[in-house]
C-alpha positions in Angstrom: 18.0 -28.8 -96.7 17.0 -26.1 -94.1 19.2 -27.8 -91.5 22.0 -27.5 -94.0 21.5 -23.8 -94.2 21.5 -23.4 -90.4 24.5 -25.6 -90.0 26.4 -23.6 -92.6 26.1 -20.4 -90.6 26.9 -22.0 -87.2 29.8 -24.1 -88.4 31.5 -21.3 -90.1 31.1 -18.8 -87.3 33.1 -21.1 -85.1 36.1 -20.8 -87.4 38.9 -18.2 -87.0 37.7 -14.8 -88.2 40.1 -14.6 -91.1 38.6 -17.9 -92.5 34.9 -17.3 -91.9 33.9 -15.2 -95.0 35.9 -17.2 -97.5 34.5 -20.5 -96.0 30.9 -19.2 -96.2 31.4 -18.0 -99.8 32.8 -21.4 -100.8 30.1 -23.4 -99.0 27.3 -21.3 -100.5 28.6 -21.9 -104.0 28.7 -25.6 -103.3 25.3 -25.7 -101.7 23.5 -23.7 -104.4 25.5 -24.3 -107.6 22.6 -23.3 -109.8 22.6 -19.7 -108.3 25.0 -16.9 -108.2 26.4 -15.1 -105.2 27.4 -11.4 -105.0 29.0 -10.1 -101.8 29.1 -6.6 -100.3 30.0 -4.8 -97.1 28.8 -1.4 -98.3 27.4 0.9 -95.5 24.3 1.7 -97.6 23.3 -1.9 -98.2 20.6 -1.9 -95.5 17.6 -4.2 -96.3 15.4 -2.8 -93.6 15.7 0.8 -94.8 15.3 -0.2 -98.4 12.1 -2.1 -97.5 10.8 0.9 -95.5 11.2 3.0 -98.6 9.2 0.5 -100.7 12.1 -0.8 -102.6 11.6 -4.5 -101.8 9.9 -6.9 -99.4 11.8 -8.9 -96.8 10.9 -12.0 -94.8 12.9 -14.4 -92.6 13.7 -17.8 -94.1 11.6 -20.5 -92.5 13.4 -23.1 -90.5 16.6 -21.0 -90.1 17.3 -19.0 -87.0 18.0 -15.4 -87.7 19.5 -13.2 -85.1 18.0 -9.7 -85.3 18.9 -6.7 -83.1 16.3 -4.0 -82.2 17.8 -0.5 -82.2 16.2 2.7 -81.1 16.1 5.4 -83.9 16.1 8.6 -81.9 15.5 11.0 -84.7 12.1 9.5 -85.5 11.3 8.0 -82.1 10.9 4.4 -83.4 12.5 1.0 -83.2 14.3 -0.5 -86.2 15.4 -4.1 -86.6 18.9 -4.8 -87.9 20.1 -8.2 -89.1 23.1 -9.4 -87.1 23.3 -13.0 -88.4 20.4 -13.7 -90.6 19.1 -15.5 -93.7 16.3 -13.5 -95.4 14.1 -13.9 -98.4 13.8 -10.8 -100.6 11.3 -10.0 -103.4 12.7 -7.2 -105.6 10.8 -6.1 -108.7 10.2 -9.5 -110.4 13.3 -11.2 -108.9 13.3 -13.6 -105.9 16.6 -13.3 -103.9 18.1 -14.5 -100.7 20.4 -12.5 -98.5 22.7 -14.0 -95.9 24.1 -11.4 -93.4 27.0 -12.3 -91.1 28.3 -10.0 -88.4 31.9 -10.3 -87.4 33.7 -8.4 -84.7 36.3 -6.2 -86.3 38.5 -3.3 -85.2 35.7 -0.8 -85.9 33.1 -2.9 -84.0 30.7 -5.4 -85.6 31.2 -5.4 -89.4 28.4 -6.9 -91.6 29.1 -8.9 -94.7 26.2 -9.6 -97.0 25.9 -12.5 -99.5 23.2 -11.8 -102.1 22.0 -14.9 -103.9 20.1 -14.7 -107.2 19.5 -16.4 -110.5 22.5 -14.6 -112.0 25.4 -12.5 -110.8 24.0 -9.5 -112.8 20.6 -9.6 -111.0 22.3 -9.9 -107.6 24.6 -6.9 -108.4 21.8 -4.9 -109.8 19.9 -5.4 -106.5 22.9 -4.3 -104.5 23.2 -1.2 -106.7 19.5 -0.3 -106.4 19.5 -0.8 -102.6 22.6 1.3 -102.1 21.5 4.1 -104.5 18.1 4.3 -102.7 19.6 4.3 -99.2 22.3 6.9 -100.1 19.8 9.5 -101.2 19.4 12.3 -98.8 15.7 12.7 -97.8 15.1 15.4 -95.2 18.4 14.9 -93.4 22.0 16.1 -93.3 24.9 13.7 -94.1 27.4 14.2 -91.3 31.0 13.0 -91.4 32.7 12.1 -88.2 35.1 9.4 -89.3 32.3 7.9 -91.3 29.1 9.2 -92.9 25.8 9.1 -91.0 22.4 10.6 -91.7 21.2 13.2 -89.2 17.5 14.0 -89.5 17.4 16.0 -86.2 20.1 18.4 -87.5 18.1 18.9 -90.6 15.0 19.8 -88.5 17.1 22.3 -86.5 18.3 23.9 -89.6 14.8 24.8 -90.6 14.7 27.4 -87.9 17.6 29.4 -89.5 16.6 31.7 -92.3 18.0 34.8 -94.0 15.2 36.8 -92.6 16.3 36.2 -89.0 19.9 36.8 -89.8 21.3 40.3 -89.3 24.6 41.2 -91.0 26.1 44.4 -92.2 24.2 45.9 -95.2 24.4 43.9 -98.4 26.5 41.0 -97.2 23.9 38.2 -96.9 22.2 39.3 -100.1 25.6 39.2 -101.9 26.4 35.7 -100.6 22.8 34.4 -101.2 23.0 35.7 -104.8 26.4 33.9 -105.3 24.9 30.6 -104.1 21.7 31.0 -106.1 23.5 31.8 -109.3 25.8 28.8 -109.0 23.1 26.2 -108.6 21.0 27.7 -111.3 23.8 28.0 -113.9 24.8 24.5 -114.7 24.0 25.0 -118.4 25.9 28.3 -118.5 29.0 26.7 -117.1 28.8 23.9 -119.6 28.2 26.3 -122.5 31.5 28.2 -121.8 33.3 25.0 -120.7 33.9 26.2 -117.2 34.1 23.6 -114.5 30.8 23.7 -112.5 32.3 23.9 -109.1 32.8 26.7 -106.6 34.5 27.3 -103.2 33.5 29.9 -100.7 35.4 30.7 -97.5 33.7 32.5 -94.6 36.1 34.4 -92.3 35.8 36.3 -89.1 35.7 36.1 -85.3 33.3 33.6 -83.7 29.7 34.3 -83.0 29.0 36.7 -85.9 26.7 34.7 -88.1 28.9 32.3 -90.2 27.1 29.2 -89.0 23.7 30.8 -89.1 24.3 31.8 -92.7 25.3 28.3 -93.7 22.2 26.8 -92.1 20.0 29.4 -93.7 21.5 28.7 -97.2 21.0 25.0 -96.8 17.4 25.7 -95.8 16.9 28.1 -98.7 18.5 26.1 -101.5 17.1 22.7 -100.9 20.2 20.9 -102.2 21.8 18.0 -100.3 24.0 19.1 -97.5 27.2 17.2 -96.5 28.7 18.4 -93.2 32.2 17.5 -92.2 32.3 17.6 -88.4 35.7 16.0 -87.9 38.4 14.0 -89.7 40.1 12.7 -86.6 39.2 9.0 -86.6 42.1 7.2 -84.9 41.6 4.1 -87.1 42.0 5.8 -90.4 44.5 8.1 -92.1 43.6 11.6 -92.9 43.9 10.8 -96.6 41.5 7.9 -96.4 38.9 10.1 -94.6 39.3 12.9 -97.1 38.9 10.5 -99.9 35.6 9.3 -98.4 34.4 12.9 -97.9 35.0 13.9 -101.5 33.9 10.6 -103.0 30.5 11.0 -101.3 30.2 14.7 -102.4 30.8 13.7 -106.0 28.3 10.9 -105.8 25.7 13.3 -104.2 26.3 16.4 -106.4 24.8 18.9 -106.9 25.3 19.5 -103.2 26.9 21.7 -100.6 30.0 20.3 -98.9 30.6 22.1 -95.6 33.8 22.2 -93.5 33.3 24.2 -90.3 36.4 25.4 -88.5 38.6 24.4 -91.5 41.8 25.5 -89.7 41.2 22.8 -87.1 40.8 20.0 -89.7 43.7 20.8 -92.1 47.2 19.9 -90.9 50.7 19.9 -92.4 50.3 16.2 -93.0 47.0 16.3 -94.9 47.1 19.7 -96.6 48.5 18.5 -99.9 45.9 15.7 -100.2 43.1 18.1 -99.3 44.2 20.5 -102.0 44.4 17.7 -104.6 40.9 16.6 -103.7 39.6 20.1 -103.8 41.3 21.2 -107.0 43.1 18.3 -108.6 42.2 16.0 -111.5 38.8 15.0 -110.1 35.9 16.8 -111.6 34.0 17.9 -108.5 31.1 18.9 -110.8 28.2 20.5 -109.0 29.9 20.8 -105.6 29.7 24.1 -103.7 32.5 23.7 -101.1 31.8 26.0 -98.1 34.4 26.4 -95.3 34.5 28.6 -92.3 37.3 29.7 -90.0 37.6 31.9 -87.0 41.4 32.0 -87.5 42.3 32.7 -91.1 45.9 33.3 -90.0 46.2 29.6 -89.3 45.4 28.6 -92.9 48.2 28.1 -95.4 48.3 30.7 -98.3 47.7 27.8 -100.7 44.2 27.5 -99.2 43.6 31.1 -98.3 44.9 33.0 -101.3 44.6 30.9 -104.5 41.4 31.2 -106.5 39.7 28.0 -107.9 40.1 26.5 -104.5 38.1 29.0 -102.6 37.0 31.5 -105.2 35.4 34.0 -102.9 36.1 35.0 -99.3 33.5 36.8 -97.2 34.4 38.4 -93.9 32.0 38.5 -91.0 33.0 41.4 -88.7 31.8 42.3 -85.3 28.4 44.0 -85.6 28.3 47.8 -85.8 26.0 50.1 -84.0 23.1 49.7 -86.4 23.4 45.9 -86.5 23.5 45.7 -82.7 20.4 47.9 -82.5 18.5 45.7 -85.0 19.6 42.5 -83.4 18.6 43.6 -79.9 15.2 44.8 -81.2 14.7 41.4 -82.9 15.7 39.4 -79.8 13.6 41.4 -77.3 10.7 42.0 -79.7 9.7 38.3 -79.4 9.5 38.4 -75.5 6.4 38.9 -73.4 5.0 42.4 -73.5 6.3 43.4 -70.1 9.8 42.4 -71.2 9.9 44.4 -74.4 12.0 47.5 -74.5 11.2 50.9 -75.9 13.3 52.3 -78.7 15.3 54.6 -76.5 16.4 51.7 -74.2 17.4 49.6 -77.2 19.5 52.5 -78.5 21.2 52.9 -75.2 22.0 49.2 -75.0 23.3 49.2 -78.6 25.6 52.1 -77.7 26.8 50.2 -74.6 27.6 46.9 -76.3 30.4 48.0 -78.7 32.7 45.1 -79.4 30.0 42.5 -78.6 29.5 39.7 -81.1 26.0 38.5 -82.0 26.6 35.5 -79.8 27.4 37.8 -76.9 24.3 39.9 -77.6 22.1 36.8 -77.6 23.6 35.7 -74.3 23.0 39.2 -72.9 19.3 38.8 -73.6 19.1 35.3 -72.3 21.1 35.9 -69.0 19.0 39.0 -68.3 15.8 37.1 -68.9 16.9 34.4 -66.4 17.8 37.1 -63.8 14.4 38.7 -64.3 12.6 35.4 -63.7 14.7 34.6 -60.6 13.8 38.0 -59.2 10.1 37.5 -59.9 9.9 40.4 -62.2 10.7 42.9 -59.4 13.3 44.8 -61.6 13.0 46.1 -65.1 14.5 44.2 -68.1 16.5 47.2 -69.3 18.1 47.8 -65.9 19.1 44.1 -65.7 20.5 44.1 -69.2 22.7 47.2 -68.5 24.1 45.5 -65.4 24.8 42.3 -67.5 26.7 44.4 -70.1 29.4 45.2 -67.5 29.6 41.6 -66.3 29.9 40.2 -69.8 32.5 42.8 -70.9 34.7 41.8 -68.0 34.4 38.1 -69.1 35.5 39.1 -72.6 38.9 40.2 -71.4 41.4 37.3 -71.6 43.9 37.2 -68.7 47.6 37.5 -69.7 49.3 34.1 -69.8 51.7 33.3 -66.9 54.4 32.1 -69.2 55.3 33.0 -72.8 53.3 31.2 -75.4 55.0 28.6 -77.6 54.2 27.3 -81.1 52.3 24.4 -79.5 49.9 26.6 -77.5 
């Protein structure tokens, strides 16, 4: 019997790709007519991950060669085994199951097809559902979309360093935004009582380097709700509509959550705008989704996105820091340096006066580049003197040369 199992895999893998899966499905039904087979290609059907979470136990089937790949999981510095072509025995709750995994080369790389064999179709499907539900949960990671969804534990760890306490904005702005987010996630019952759809959209506007991304990270860190981050929707193998459907479907399955589109103007085009608006504010419920988008170029957004409430209900503008904000930021950045590098209040005031028009990102670079110069000179010159010199250098870099030819709409 075991040779029959092995032969089933090898014989079918030699067939044309289009015939392999149908042939295996047919042969399995003939080979084990007393059992039921359920099939899935779902991304979240990962036996190894489900086993690691304590959801089931997995063992290789004796007498059958299973091809397993060993991958390096960088986020946790460990190896993980992935079934490429394998027949495995599974114990789940009180149910014995078998899972045949077949890897076929497709246009997106190797695509895995899983045949779950159980006493009944209901048990096999319940196991698939339990495995996918468990693996889809976000546990100390960020879900990142870049053509497909992937969990990013390292990004989540990096976010932990961003807090509202180390974010400097104009008076009242971060408190107002934080209050908006806090109220939304605490008010599910209030929304339901007054029959208001429990969804919200927030658009963050303003030139780059002035705290939009820091604020988003700080709010993710503060609120503790799942975070879905859309990095790009430019997969050459999929249509924009298919990618957006994936994005919003995952958000609805994960809610309550934050759905983040950074640099929205670069992701929305004339071709996908209508579909995006329908997903954002169409017939679908979007219950519990806080959609957060940022843009450095609001003038590039269509008025249907920028100006209509219920899509993005609130807009917050992040301006270049004023004198007081520059003073506080420089004090914070230099205050954490070694004692000999810290600046007295008078020098911080002078630098704040000299850096009008600098963004927070430029102020941070000012401190960093001055620190590097101080180290390369062996500490022979004062930090304040070096920072004043860097102000002039960086201000010159901020000036964009005039184009040699007139710009066109494509520039």
